[in-house]
N, C-alpha and C positions, 0 to 999 in steps of 0.2 A: 448384566443386566441387557434383558429385550431393547432393541430398536424401540420397537412401539412403545413402551412402559420408561423410557427417558423423558423430560421436559425436552432437556437441551437436544436440540439434533442437529441444525446447520452452526456448521466454525467459521465465520467469515476472517481474513485474513490479510493483515497489510502487511506491503513487503521490504519496506527498505526501513532498517533499524529491529526487522521483526524474524523476519525469514533468512536476508542477506545483508552484507554493506557491499559494495557494490567498490569501494577506494577511495570516492570522489570522481566516477564517470559520468553520475550524471551532470554533474555541474561544472564535469570538461568537455561533455558534448554538446552543451547552451554555448560554452566558451567558445568552440571553432565554428560553431554555427553563426552567433555574430561578428565572428572575427571573416566569419567566410562574405558573409552579406553586405558587412557597414564596419569593418575594418578595424572593431573598438571586440579587444577582449575579454567581455562582461562577465563579470564577476556575483553569479548569481547570489550569490552567501550573502551580499553586502545588501542587497535589495526585498530580500524574502526569507521567509520563516520556515521552521522545517513542520513538513504537515499540509504543506499548501501545493493544491493541484496542481500540474504541469501547465498547463494555461491560462493558470492565475500568475505562474512562475512565469512564465513565459513577457506575460503582459506590462507583471509590472517590471522587471528588468527592462523590457523596451522603455517604459516612459520615462523610469528611471537615466537612461546612459544616451537615447534619442531626445528626447526632455518635451513628445508626442504620444498621440497613441498611434497602434500600428494599425496601416489601413488593410484592408481583407486579408489583398493578395501579399501586403507582405507578411501579416502573420502565418497564413497556412505556408508560403515559402521558410518561413523561419522554423514552424513545427515539423515540414520535410528535413528542410537539415541536421536537427537535431538529433532526429530519429538513423535518418544517415550514421550522423559522426558518433549517435549511442551504440551503435552495433561495434566498432574500433574501440569507443575508451573501453565498453565492459568487457572484451577478448584481449584488451594491452593490459588493464588493469592488475597490475601486482598487488596489491591489496584485497584486491574482490576476495567474498568466504560467508558462506555459509556459516550461521551461526549456530552458537550451540545445541543439540538437540534436535534440531529441526530435521535430519535428515533418518533420523529413527521417530522421529514422531506425526512425520507426516503417512507412511504408507497403515502405522497401528492403524489411523483414526479412520482411514479407508476401510481398514478390513473387518474394523467395526462398528462398521456401516453409519458415520457419522457420512454431514454433508460436508465438505470439503470446497473452501471458494476464496477469492480473495477478495480482498475491501480495500482500493488502494488511491493515493493523488494521482498518479501515474497515468499518463493514454495506455492503452489497451495494449496497442502496439508497443509502449516502452517499456509494460510490465511486464511484458512477455519476451523481450529481447533480453531482461536485467535476469530473468529465468532461467533462459534455457541454455547462460552456460554452465551454471549448478543442474542440468537435470530436473528443475522442480518443475519446467509446465504441464507435467503427467495428470500432476495428485487433481488438479483444481478445471474440473469441465465447465463454472460460469464464473461472475465475478461483481462488482462493479467498478468505477474506473473515471479517474477524472474528465476524460472523452464525452462522459454523460452526465455532469454536473459537477459545477462548484462547493455543491453545496455539499459536504458530506453526510450529512443528516439523508439526504436523495441519495447519494452514492448506497448510500447503507439500504434503504429500500428500494436501492433498483436491483440491489445483489437480492435480495429477498427474493424480488419476484422473479428473476433468470433465474434459483436456486428452485421454485416451486413450478415453473415451466420445464426446467429440464427433468427433474422428478417425478413430477406429474403428481407432489403432494401442496399442498396452503400448509404454508409458515408465517404463522403467529410470529411481531418481536419479540417474544418471550420463549420460543423455541429455538432463537438463536443469542449464539456471542459471538464476541469482535470480540480478535487477538490485534493488540498494537502497543505499540515504544512510546506515542505522544500522547500530551493533551487534547490535542485534534483528534486522534482518534478516540478515545474516551466518549469527548465532546460531542462528535456525531454520531455515537452509539447510544449516548443516550437519547442523545434530538427525535432516535427514531425508534425508541422504545425499547431498545436491545442494552442487553447488559455489553457489560468488555471485562474484561479480564489484560489491565495494562506490563509490560515485559520491560523490567527495567535493565534490557541487554543492549542501549547503544548510547540516542543522547540525552535518556532523562532519564535519575534513578529513581527508586522506592518512594524517594518523600515525597516528590513533585506529582508523581503519576497518583501516589493516596490521598492529596492535595486535590488534583482535576476529579479527585471520587470516580476512580477506579473501582468496579465490583470486590477484586480483587486484582491483588499485585503479587509477583515475581523476577525475581532476578532475572533465571534465563528460561528456558521451554527445555534443558538440558532435563530435568527433573518430572518433563511434563507437563500437562495443565492440571491447575488445582480438581480435584475431586467435585467440586460442589458446579465448577461451570462443561462438565461431558454427564453430571448428572439429568 
């Protein structure tokens, strides 16, 4: 099918649990940052949910373990220390892995002329640290990040605007598809008027993603994306 004839053109991928699993490197980096700055090895899993943006994770964990909101200088320092340690924890993670099908699918999509981008709750810098180890950064020339907004719908809209800017093509929501592994991904996509493929590859199963009203649900990316999402 010619690219011009396709309804869907831009494919926006979540990172954690969709493309890769860092084996706890993200949580470990937060733990090290809190330990260095405050002597408290904070466990973000006790205070936050999967799919939240990095700024929300940092604030909620800070408020939970220190009992107050962070001052501006404290929060900027915390984010810097977290990114500092993320390089280390990603490289050291013995459980880091690229999820099935990803390394075959991404080059195929690029070769077929799809606009492939990111949509993630990670800070932009954190997103690329995580992808760098697997040499996946080269596939993504635009994206929406947790450093752009705490609202997943707005992150989706920002990713679409950046795709339009990079490629010089106006992209309406019905020309885009989000690919993610959590109900947060589905909710954010639909709030921006974008369809969503739910991938039951990590924390959530097919039934949970179906209940979240994903437009299509697949077990993994090993067999590619649904034909309807690519049409």
